[in-house]
N, C-alpha and C positions, 0 to 999 in steps of 0.2 A: 258878414257884419257881426260884431260882438253882441251877445245877449244882454239885454237891459231889463232889469227888474224894476217895477214901480217902487218908488221910495215910499216907505211907511212913515208917517209923521210920528213924533213922540206921543206917548199915551196920554189920554185925558183920564186922569184918575180921580178918585175922591179927594177931598181936601185935607184929610188927616196926614200927618207926617208918615205914618206907616204905609198908607195907601200910595202916597207919592213915591217913597223909596222902593217899595216892592214893585210898583208899576214900572218904574224906570229900569230896575234890575231885570224884570221879566222881558221888557222890550229889548234890552241889550243881549240877553241870553238868546232870545229868538233870532236876533240879527246875526249873531256870530254862527249859530247853528245853521241858518239859511245860507250863509257864505260858504260853509264847508260842504253842506249837503249837495250831492250831485257833481262835485268837483271831480275832474278826470284823473284817473291813475295813469301813469305814475307822477304826473305833474303836481298833484296835491302834496307830494312828499319832497318835491324839488326845493333845494335850498335857494332862496331868493335874495339872501343877504350874506355878507361874509361871516356873520355869527351863526349861520345855519338855520335861520328861521324859515319855517314852511307852514303852509296852511293847516295841514292835518295835525302837526305838532302843537300849534296854538290851541286847538280845541282839546287836545289831549292834556295839555298843561292846565287849561281852565277847569277841566274835570277834577284834576288834583287840587286846585285851589278851592273849589267848592267843597270837596271832601275834607280838606284840612280845616277850612273855616267853619263850615256848618255842621259837619259830621264828626269833627274832632279827631280825624285820622292824622297820624304823625307821618310827615314826609321827610325822609332823611337825605334825599338827593334831588333838590329842586331842578337842577339842570337836566337831569334825566327825564323829568316830566315833559320836556319839549320834544321827546322822541316817541312817536307811536310805534308799536311793534310792527315789524314787516308783515306779520300775519293778519293784522287788523285791517279790515276794509274801511272805506269811508263810512259806510252804513254802520259798521260796528262802533266806530268812534263816536259818531253822532248819536247812536242809540244809548251808548254808555253815558254820554254827557246828559242827554235828556232824562235818563233814569236817575242819575245823580242829582240833577236839578229837582226832580220830583221828590226825592228823599230829603233834600235840603229844605224844600218848601214845607214838607211835613214837620220838620223840626221847627221852622219859623212859625207855622200855624199853632204850635203848642206853646210858644213863648208868651209870657204874660205882658210884655211891653218892651218898648225900645231900650229902656234903661236896664232891663234884666240881663243877666249874664247868659250866654249860650250854654247849653248843657255840655259838660266836659268831664272826662275822667279826672279824678282828683290828683292824679300823679302828674298832670301836665301843667300845673300852675293855674293862676287866675285866668278865667275865661273872659274874652272880650264881651262888651255889651252887644246886644242885637243891633243897635244903631251903628256902632263902629263897624260891625261885620257887614251890614248892608252897604254902608258908604264905601268900605274897602272893596267889596265885590263890584259895586257900580264903577269905581275907578279902574279896577283891574280888568273887568270885562269890557268896559268902554275903550280902554287903551288898546287891548288886543283886537277888539272888533274893528278899530281903525286900521290896525296892521292887516287884518284879514281882508278889508276892502281893497287895499292896494295889492296884496298877494293874489287875490282871486282875479282881479283885473289883469295882472301880469300872467296869470296861469292860462286863462282862456277868454279874456276880454269881457267877462260878465261884470256888470256894474249895478248899482242900486241895492236896496235892502231886500 
């Protein structure tokens, strides 16, 4: 019988826009990390779609999205971000994602408000607002968390958050 996790309801956050946005982003970040955590090798790398989407690659990609959006790193080949290195274990990719999220949260903690620009090197052009970045990451992480739900169920039958 497939493993079933108990679904976790959306977060009950404070009433401010910042608390709601950060609460939902944190919820989605935890959801996708939990989907990848403990997934079996080599199935976690198995392409489940004609485009080559796989569970480990989704989390590797989201790590790059967090780094580009919140840490200002330049990504030159977005397609390559969907491929985890063959030497990376599931635990390695999950740990790298969680470490990147912690660094991104530290950047957000230092921001003065939702309308403020994210810190960026001057050479990269105008920075997006904190609000835009949070909404973008909620959309991006939510979309890929949905993909991960399906991929994990196809991988070993695990469902739930």
